[in-house]
GULOZA-682038 format. One record per residue: residue in three letters; x, y, z of N, C-alpha, C in turn. Coordinates in pm, whole numbers, plus 50000, padded with zeros to 5 digits. Example, Ala and Ser with C-alpha at 12.3 -4.5 7.8 and 13.67 -1.06 7.14 Angstrom:
<sepas>
ALA513194943150780512304955050780513204967050780 SER512854977550708513674989450714512905000350787 
</sepas>
This chain:
<sepas>
MET498505242048726497785234748625498595222848572 GLU499915223948577500745212948529500475200148606 SER500285201348737500005189648820498715182948776 PHE497685190748753496415185148707496585178348572 ASP497285184748482497495178848350498225165448361 ARG499235165048447499985152748468499075141948526 LEU498265145548625497345135948685496295131248584 ARG495815140448502494825136748401495425126848302 GLU496675129248262497355120248168497555106348228 ARG497745105648359498045092848425496885087348505 ALA495685092548485494515088848566494275073748569 ASP494435067048457494185052548455495205044948540 GLU496475048948530497515042348609497315045048758 ILE496935057348792496685060848932495505052648985 ARG494445051848905493285043848945493695029448968 ASP494515023948880494945010048895495775008049022 LEU496685017549049497505016649171496645017349295 LEU495765027249301494895028649419493945016849430 GLY493495011749316492634999949318493354987749371 LEU494604985949331495384974649379495544975249530 LEU495814987049581495994988649725494654988849800 GLY493664995249740492394997149808491444985349801 SER491644976449707490724965149693491014953949792 SER492134954849860492504944349956493134950750079 ARG492484948950190493024954050317494404947950343 THR494564935250312495834928450334496944934650251 ARG496704936850122497734942950038498084956950089 PHE497074964450129497314977750182498204976950307 LEU497894967750398498694966350520500104961450491 ILE500254952750395501594948050356502424959850308 VAL501874967850220502604979350167502884989450278 ALA501914991550367502115000750479503254996050567 ARG503314983050592504404977650675505744978850603 LEU505764975950474507004976750399507484991150382 ALA506575000750394506975014850389507875018350508 GLN507825010050612508675012050729510015004950716 GLY510164996450616511414989550593511224975050553 GLU512304969150509512314955150464511774945850572 CYS511124935150526510484925950620510434911950559 SER510574901850642510454888150594508984884650577 VAL508724874250499507354869750479506754865650614 SER507534859250697507064855050828506654867150913 ASP507484877550914507164889550991505964896850932 LEU505864897050799504694903150736503424895650774 SER503514882450778502384874250815501894877850955 GLN502814879351047502444883351183501864897451185 ALA502464906451111502034920451111500604922051061 VAL500224914450959498884915850902497894905650956 GLY498394896051035497524886151098496934876051002 MET497764871550908497314861450811498364850550796 GLU497934839350743498844828350715499874832450610 GLN501064826550619502124829850524501724827050380 SER500974816550358500594813250220499704824250161 SER498804829750240497954840650192498764853250168 VAL499674856250259500534867950243501384866350118 SER501894854450094502714851949975501924854349847 GLN500654850649846499814853149728499674868149703 HIS499444875749809499334890249795500674896349750 LEU501764891149803503084895949764503344893249616 ARG502904881849566503064878849423502324889249339 ARG501144892849381500364903049308501064916549312 LEU501564920249429502274932949443503584932849364 ARG504224921349362505484920049287505224921149136 SER504164914749088503874915348945503484929548903 ALA502974937548998502634951448969503854960648983 GLY504984955049027506204962949040506284971349166 LEU505454968149266505444976149389506414971049495 VAL506694958049494507614952449592508684944149521 ARG509784942149591510854933649536511344924249646 PRO511674912049607512174902349704513704902549713 ARG514184897549825515614895249843515724882349923 ARG516434872749864516594859849930517874859850012 SER517744854750133518904853150220518794839450285 HIS519604830250237519554816350281518154810850257 ARG517434807150361516114800950343514964810950355 ARG515284823350385514234833450404514174842950286 VAL512964848050263512764858150160512304870950230 TYR512974881750197512654894850253512084903450142 TYR511124911750176510524920650078510734935050120 SER510824943650018510884958050041510104964749929 LEU509814977449947509154984949841510114986649725 ALA509624985349605510474986549486510735001049451 ASP509935010149506510065024249471509715032649594 ASP510575041949629510345050549745509085058849733 ARG508615061149611507405069149593506175062149649 VAL506195048849653505085041549713505075044149864 GLY506245044549924506345048150065505865062350091 ALA506155071349999505695085250012504165085850004 LEU503575077549919502115076949911501535072350043 MET502145062050103501645057150232501795067850340 SER502875075350337503075086250433502015097050414 ALA501695100150289500675110150260499305105550312 LEU498995092850295497735087550346497705088050498 ASP498825084950560498915085850706498675100150753 LEU499285109750685499095123850721497645128250703 LEU497025123350597495645126950568494715123050684 LEU495005111750744494125106550849494705108150990 ALA495895113651001496595113951130495975123251232 ASP495325133851188494835143551285493585138851360 GLY493075127251323491925121751395490625129251370 ASP490505135751256489285142851221488175132551201 GLU487425130351308486405119751306485305122551203 GLU484995135251179483975138451079484455134550939 PHE485735137350910486315133550782486305118450765 ILE486715111350868486775096750863485375090850848 ALA484405096250922483025091450911482485093750770 ALA482815105350712482355108150575482995098450476 LEU484265095250495484915085450407484205071850418 ARG483915067850539483255054950559481865054750496 ALA481215066150497479895067150439479935068850287 GLY481155070750233481295071950089481075086050037 ARG481155095650125480995109350080481925118250163 ARG482215129850111483095139550179482365152650188 LYS482125157550311481485170550331482495181350306 MET482085191550239482965203050212482555214650297 
</sepas>
């Protein structure tokens, strides 16, 4: 019950975090890539298939939310996750969908979950 109480107390913050990641495929992919390790803006741009300027805008949003942090090295900027718990969240999402349960995935896409 403690876990539920904790989640209930933090429901708004959790909603905001999931909303930040879930409202943009690009932001989700950026965080998923950074969960694997530090990456330059150029490499992130290639990984998500978008222009660097667009990726930089998403990174600014993630940075202002405290999810990523930059590191400058000469002329390049590298980003990493600001908190390992965000990486753990991405791992949990990967595990949730890793088994290839097509019925589960289809239900998610349809906006409902069969029990």
